[in-house]
N, C-alpha and C positions, 0 to 999 in steps of 0.2 A: 504494500500500500504506500502511495506517495505521502510525503509530509505536507499537510495542508497549512497554508500560510495566509495571513492577512497583512497587508502593508498599510501603515498609517503615516501619512506625511501631508502637510498642508500645501506643499508645492507640487503642482501637478506633474511637472517634468521630472522631478526627483522621484515622485511616487511611481509614475509609469516606468521610469528607468529601472528602479529597483525591482518592480514586479516583472518586467521583461527579463532581466538578468537572472532572477531566481527561477522564473517559469521555464527558462531554457534548459534547466537541469531535469533529467528524466525522473528523478525521485522527489521533485518538489512541485506542488500544485498551488498556485496563488488563487485562492477562491474568492477574494474580495479586496477592495481598496477603500480606505477611509480618509476623509479630508481633515478630520480633527479627532480629538480624543473621545468626544461624545459618540461620534459615529463608529469609532473603533470599538467602544464598549458594546454598542448595539449589535454590530456585525459579529463580534466575538460570541455574544450570547446566541445569535442566530446560527452561525456556522460551526461553532465549537472547534476552531482550528487547533492544530498542534502548536503553532507558534504565531505570535503577533510581532511583526517587525515595527517598532514604535519610534517615531520621532519624539523629541522632547518638547520643543516649543511649538505649540499649535494653538489656534483660537478655540473659543467655546469651552473646551476642556483640554488642559495640557497633558503631555504624556505621563507626567507623574501621577495625576489623579486617575487617569485612564488605566495605568498599570495597577494601581491600588484596587480599583474596582474589578478589573479583569481577573486578578490573581486571588481575590478574596474567596475563601471557601464558601461554597453554596450551602444554603439550608442550615447554617449553624455548625457545619462540620469543622473539625480542627484543621490546622494547616496541613498536617500529614495526610488527613483523609481527603483533602482537596487537591492532592498532588497530581491528579489526572487531568486537571483543567488546562486551559491554554497557558503556554509559557511565553514570556515577553523578552524579546531581544531589543535592547535599546540602541539606537543609532544616534550619534551626535557628532558635531563638527569639532568640538574642543574636548580634549581629554581631561580638562579640569572643570568642566561644566558642573556647577553646583547642583543642578537638577539630577545629574547622574547619581550622585551619592544618595539622594533621596529616593530615586527610582529603585535602586538596589534594595534600600530599606523597605520600600513599598512592595517588593516581591518580584522585581525583575530577575530573570535567570542569567542574563548575559548583557554585555556592553561591548560595543564595537564602534570604531571611528568610521565616519562616512567615506574617508579616503582609502579605506582598506581595499585590497585587490578583490576582484570578483570571486575568485576561488575561496578567499578567506570568508567572504560573506556567506557563500553557500555552505562552507564548512561550519560556520557559526550557527546557522539555522539547524544543521544536522546535529550539532553538539547539544544545543539547547533542547531540541526535540526529544533526544534520548535521556534528558534529565541531568546532564552534566553542566557544571559551571563553565561560563565562558566570559573572560574579561580580556580587553585589549592587552596584549603582552607588554606594551610599553608602560602600562599604568597599574597592572594587577596588584603588586605589593603595596604601592603607594596608596591606591584607592582603598583597599581593605584596611590598611593601617590608619588612614584618615577617618574612615567610618568609625573605627574602634576608638580613636582618640576623642572624637566628638561626643561619644556616648559613655566613655569609661567612667566619667565622674558620677554617672548615675548608677553604676554597677558596684554594689558593695560586696557581693559574694556570688559565687557560681550558683545558678538556679538549682533547686533540689533535683530537677530531672537529670542533671549531669551526674549525680551520685548513682543513678540507676544504670549508667553505662558500665559494662564489664571492663577490666583492665585492657583487654584486647581492643574493644570498641573505642576506648579512649585513645589508644595508640593510633588506630585508623583515623579517628577524627583529627588528630594532630598532623598526620601525613596528608590528609585531604586539605587541611588549612595551608599546608606548605605548597599546595598546587600539584601534588603528585596524581597521576592517573591511576586507575585501578590496577593496571598491569605493573606500574612502578611500585605501588604499595605492596602488591603480591610478591614482587622480587625482594623488597625491603624486609618483609615479615616472613618470607619463605613459606607462603601459603598459595593456594590456587586463586586465580582471578575471580572465580565464582564465589569463593569464600569471602573475598573482599566485598563483592557486590552485596552479599547477604549482610555483612557487618554494616555497610553503608545504609542499607534499607532499614535495619534495626535502629541505627543512630537517628535517622530522620524521624522514625516513628516515636522513639522515646523522647526526643527533644521537641517534637511537634513542629518539625521544619518541613518546608516544601521541597527543597532540592539542595544540591551540593553548594550552590552559591550561598544560601542562607546558613548552611553549616559552616562555611568559611567565615562569614561575618560573625556568627555566634562564637566561634573559637577565638577570634581576635577580641571581640567585645568582653568576653568573660575570662581572658587571661589564660586560655588553654595553650596558646602559643605566644 
């Protein structure tokens, strides 16, 4: 099955260009385009895509608020229970855009600069669709560290849920926060990649997190790394 995508951008030429570039890939199907955040929310509810490629600055409703609404668990479900909903890949022009920090906090699963190569954009959609974290390589560590620094003064202790992690799950969380892939974590811990996937799934469930991106932010915010 192809990865279904909605492209949200207020500039028609940019929006059409992204849709065309993504749609040219055999495994990606652009099912709709949105001119603003409000329309992105409506279309996401209608089409239930795998990924919403979201611009940040848009009229009516910006990408931040749209991201928050799209990724909010439906029907009172927890974040972990809502993990099957659409994932948001934020595209922005500037790697220090203040809205990007907030978008990740609002539930975005990925962040990529608009000047990224086409292959990187398609790879980003695939990465986010399968539930992995995706941040522009040039800003990954700085971005996460900044999110943590902005909120650390409000964190007095690790959440009780962290205590529910087994020692091995805590090890996996630290390695996820360092940016390692499942294969790299498996090599580090000398276990199978499937075992790592199982650990990651349990971590997300226990900490009530949506995906790996939120797990990385959690780890930095709470002093795990």
